[in-house]
C-alpha atoms as one frame of an Amber mdcrd trajectory, in Angstrom:
protein
  -0.324  -0.121  -0.051   1.465   3.473  -0.367  -0.032   7.078   0.893   0.187
   9.434  -1.134   0.226  13.222   1.253  -0.842  15.993  -1.273  -1.417  19.299
  -1.257  -4.512  20.368  -2.216  -6.378  23.940  -3.287  -9.881  24.909  -2.122
 -11.876  27.312  -4.247 -14.892  28.900  -3.366 -18.210  29.122  -4.931 -18.058
  31.505  -8.194 -19.121  30.958 -11.952 -15.790  29.315 -12.480 -16.424  26.867
 -10.061 -20.204  26.321 -10.867 -21.361  27.806  -7.948 -19.917  25.354  -5.733
 -17.184  24.697  -3.747 -14.415  23.171  -5.616 -11.419  21.207  -3.695  -8.505
  20.348  -6.225  -5.071  18.530  -6.525  -2.723  20.642  -8.772  -0.106  18.310
  -9.228  -2.242  15.950 -11.133  -4.091  18.365 -13.821  -7.560  18.415 -13.837
  -8.232  16.164 -10.461 -11.049  18.053  -9.179 -14.142  17.476  -6.550 -17.167
  19.987  -6.153 -19.289  19.696  -2.755 -22.471  21.864  -1.540 -20.114  23.369
   1.209 -16.344  23.062   1.144 -16.705  19.804   3.625 -18.120  17.876   1.253
 -15.963  19.077  -1.849 -12.700  18.010   0.457 -14.394  14.884   1.450 -15.053
  13.668  -2.214 -11.200  14.644  -3.253  -9.687  11.182  -2.149 -11.816   9.318
  -4.321 -11.119  10.863  -7.079  -7.304  11.685  -6.640  -6.997   7.356  -5.830
  -9.245   6.812  -9.150  -6.748   9.625 -11.172  -3.246   7.583  -9.532  -4.661
   4.099 -10.586  -5.623   5.506 -14.290  -2.263   6.547 -14.533  -0.732   3.643
 -13.173  -3.147   1.310 -15.514  -2.212   3.000 -18.536   1.459   2.990 -17.424
   1.326   6.714 -17.799   4.520   8.202 -15.981   2.698  10.230 -12.508   3.803
  13.850 -11.921   7.622  13.607 -10.690   6.525  15.818  -7.277   3.599  13.173
  -6.999   5.968  10.352  -7.784   8.707  11.048  -4.811   5.393  11.959  -2.548
   4.459   7.891  -1.578   5.326   6.562   1.546   5.443   2.692   1.526   3.342
   1.746   4.752   3.834  -1.807   6.575   2.582  -2.590   9.570  -0.690  -1.065
  10.762  -2.530   1.377   8.128  -2.946   4.979   8.682  -6.187   5.933   9.524
  -5.484   9.682   8.776  -3.417  12.671   9.256  -3.923  16.228   9.526  -1.909
  19.511   8.465  -1.569  21.926  10.276  -0.078  25.562   8.601   1.096  28.365
  11.144   2.056  31.878  10.080
C-alpha cells in the first residue's frame, strides 16, 4: 500500500466553480471534486485522486514527478487519517 500526501486547493463558490465549492490537487491536473460545502468537496477529493493515480498506473503512464516522489510505503498498521497544520 502506498500513501500519497498531496496538497489541495479549495476554491469558494463562483461562476468558475459552477457556484459550488471546488477542491483540487494541483499536482494532478484535472483532479477536482465539487461539493455544496467546503467539507463535502474535500471529502469527495480522495476517491477522485485515487482514481486518477490508478488510471495513470493502469495505462502505464508516469505520474508527475512531484507525485512520484510523494508516496510512503506502509507496512504494519494502516494509517487511517492525518492532519495538516499551517502556522504563520
